[in-house]
C-alpha positions in Angstrom: 9.9 10.4 -32.0 8.5 6.9 -31.7 6.4 6.3 -28.6 7.6 3.4 -26.4 5.2 0.5 -26.3 3.3 0.0 -23.1 3.4 -3.3 -21.3 0.1 -5.0 -20.8 -1.2 -5.3 -17.2 -3.8 -7.4 -15.7 -4.5 -5.1 -12.8 -3.7 -1.6 -14.2 -5.1 -1.3 -17.8 -2.9 1.0 -19.8 -5.9 3.0 -21.1 -7.1 3.6 -17.5 -3.6 4.7 -16.4 -3.1 6.8 -19.5 -6.3 8.8 -18.7 -4.9 9.9 -15.3 -1.4 10.5 -16.7 -2.9 12.5 -19.5 -4.9 14.5 -17.0 -1.8 15.0 -14.8 0.2 16.2 -17.9 -2.4 18.8 -18.7 -2.3 20.4 -15.3 0.2 22.9 -13.9 1.4 24.1 -10.5 -0.7 23.3 -7.5 -3.4 21.6 -9.5 -0.9 19.0 -10.8 0.6 18.3 -7.4 -2.9 18.1 -5.9 -4.0 15.6 -8.5 -0.8 13.5 -8.0 -1.5 13.5 -4.3 -5.1 12.4 -4.8 -4.2 9.6 -7.1 -1.5 8.3 -4.8 -3.8 8.5 -1.8 -6.6 6.7 -3.7 -4.2 4.0 -4.8 -3.2 3.5 -1.2 -6.8 2.9 0.0 -7.8 0.4 -2.7 -8.2 2.3 -6.0 -7.2 0.1 -9.1 -3.9 1.9 -9.5 -0.3 1.1 -8.3 1.3 3.6 -6.1 4.7 2.5 -7.4 3.8 2.9 -11.0 2.2 6.3 -10.3 5.3 7.5 -8.6 7.5 6.4 -11.5 5.2 7.8 -14.1 4.6 11.1 -12.4 8.3 11.7 -12.0 8.6 11.6 -15.8 6.1 14.5 -16.3 7.7 17.8 -16.9 5.0 19.6 -14.9 6.1 17.9 -11.7 9.5 18.8 -10.2 11.3 16.1 -8.1 11.6 17.7 -4.7 8.0 19.1 -4.5 6.7 15.8 -5.8 8.6 13.8 -3.1 7.1 16.0 -0.4 3.6 15.7 -1.8 3.9 12.0 -2.5 5.2 11.3 1.0 2.3 13.0 2.5 -0.2 11.2 0.2 1.1 7.7 0.8 1.3 8.3 4.5 -2.3 9.5 4.5 -3.4 6.4 2.6 -1.6 4.1 5.0 -2.9 5.9 8.0 -6.5 5.6 6.8 -6.1 1.8 6.5 -4.6 1.7 10.0 -7.4 3.9 11.4 -10.2 1.7 9.8 -8.5 -1.3 11.4 -8.3 0.4 14.8 -11.8 1.8 14.6 -13.8 -1.1 13.0 -11.5 -4.1 12.6 -10.7 -4.3 16.3 -14.4 -4.3 17.1 -15.4 -6.8 14.4 -12.9 -9.3 15.5 -14.5 -9.3 19.0 -18.0 -10.0 17.6 -19.5 -13.4 18.4 -19.3 -14.4 14.7 -15.6 -13.7 14.7 -14.9 -16.5 17.1 -14.7 -18.8 14.1 -11.7 -16.8 12.9 -9.9 -15.9 16.1 -10.7 -17.2 19.6 -11.2 -14.2 22.0 -8.6 -15.6 24.5 -5.9 -15.5 21.8 -6.4 -11.8 20.9 -4.3 -10.4 23.8 -1.3 -12.6 22.7 -1.7 -11.5 19.1 -1.9 -7.9 20.0 1.2 -8.2 22.2 3.2 -9.7 19.4 2.0 -6.9 17.1 3.3 -4.4 19.6 6.6 -6.1 19.8 7.1 -6.7 16.0 4.8 -4.1 14.5 7.6 -1.6 13.7 9.4 -4.1 11.5 6.1 -5.2 9.8 5.1 -1.6 9.1 8.5 -0.7 7.7 8.6 -3.8 5.4 5.0 -3.4 4.2 5.7 0.0 2.6 8.1 -1.8 0.2 5.6 -4.5 -0.8 3.8 -3.9 -4.1 0.1 -4.2 -3.6 -1.9 -5.4 -0.5 -0.6 -2.5 1.7 -4.1 -1.4 2.6 -5.1 -4.9 3.6 -2.0 -5.4 5.7 -2.3 -2.0 7.5 -5.9 -2.8 8.2 -4.8 -6.1 9.8 -2.2 -4.2 11.8 -4.8 -1.7 13.0 -7.2 -4.6 13.8 -4.5 -6.0 16.1 -4.0 -2.5 17.6 -0.6 -1.6 16.4 0.2 1.6 18.2 -0.1 4.7 16.0 3.2 6.0 17.2 5.0 2.9 16.2 3.2 2.9 12.8 4.0 6.6 12.0 7.6 6.2 12.9 8.2 3.0 11.0 6.1 3.7 8.0 7.3 7.3 7.8 10.9 6.3 7.7 10.2 3.6 5.1 8.3 6.1 2.9 11.3 8.6 3.2 13.4 5.9 1.6 10.9 4.5 -1.0 9.3 7.7 -2.3 12.6 9.6 -3.1 14.1 6.4 -4.5 11.3 6.0 -7.0 11.0 9.6 -7.9 14.7 10.3 -8.5 15.2 6.8 -10.0 12.6 7.7 -12.7 13.7 11.3 -13.1 17.5 11.0 -13.0 18.3 7.3 -13.6 15.9 6.7 -16.4 13.7 4.1 -14.7 10.8 3.3 -17.0 7.5 2.4 -15.5 6.5 0.5 -18.7 9.4 -1.9 -18.2 8.9 -2.3 -14.4 5.1 -2.7 -14.4 5.0 -6.4 -15.3 7.4 -7.1 -12.4 5.2 -5.2 -10.0 2.1 -7.0 -11.3 3.7 -10.4 -10.8 4.9 -9.4 -7.3 1.4 -8.2 -6.5 -0.1 -11.5 -7.6 2.4 -13.5 -5.5 1.8 -11.3 -2.5 -2.0 -11.6 -2.9 -1.8 -15.4 -3.1 0.5 -15.4 -0.1 -1.8 -13.3 2.1 -4.8 -15.4 1.2 -2.9 -18.6 1.9 -1.8 -17.3 5.3 -5.3 -16.2 6.2 -6.7 -19.6 5.1 -4.1 -21.5 7.1 -4.8 -19.4 10.1 -8.6 -20.0 9.8 -8.1 -23.7 9.5 -5.8 -23.8 12.4 -8.2 -21.9 14.6 -11.1 -24.2 13.6 -9.0 -27.3 14.6 -8.0 -25.6 17.8 -11.6 -24.9 18.7 -12.8 -28.4 17.8 -10.1 -29.9 20.0 -11.0 -27.6 22.9 
């Protein structure tokens, strides 16, 4: 049987990904599910792997059954998202109130930003779970603006209940191939990264102009 060619990727080198997939394929039982969970969690907190590609690729391995994989994967991605939120709550919310952070966000504007995050955070948390890449960055920002944990867990949890089974059963039962989808995820990740940087730069410039005017 001829092996399908792998699509090149700027962010997730095939050799690097193949190492982990080969390791996953060599494991059985609890060890395999534990490794899958660790990889998905690591990808969610900044490791150079795509959660989406890992879900699709893991679902094709015979050692991982769909239903247990969905359960393990859901817990893993939720843990990764929650860590990003916690870091934002714990450290980001403090850093943004430091004297040097006045150049980024004026202290008097923080209550209004946090209020908008409380009102719109559920939608943002839900949508973010479906964005390829930059999830950790966005959840850190949400935590920095003190998105309530309850709102986060409900919105992100529901979104993950849709996304994780969709990817696992799509790959296992519908024949979705991560090799074919990876370039699309990479392009989307690049676009999202540029968009996040552009928004942050625009915000910073706006705040500088506001402070100079004041």
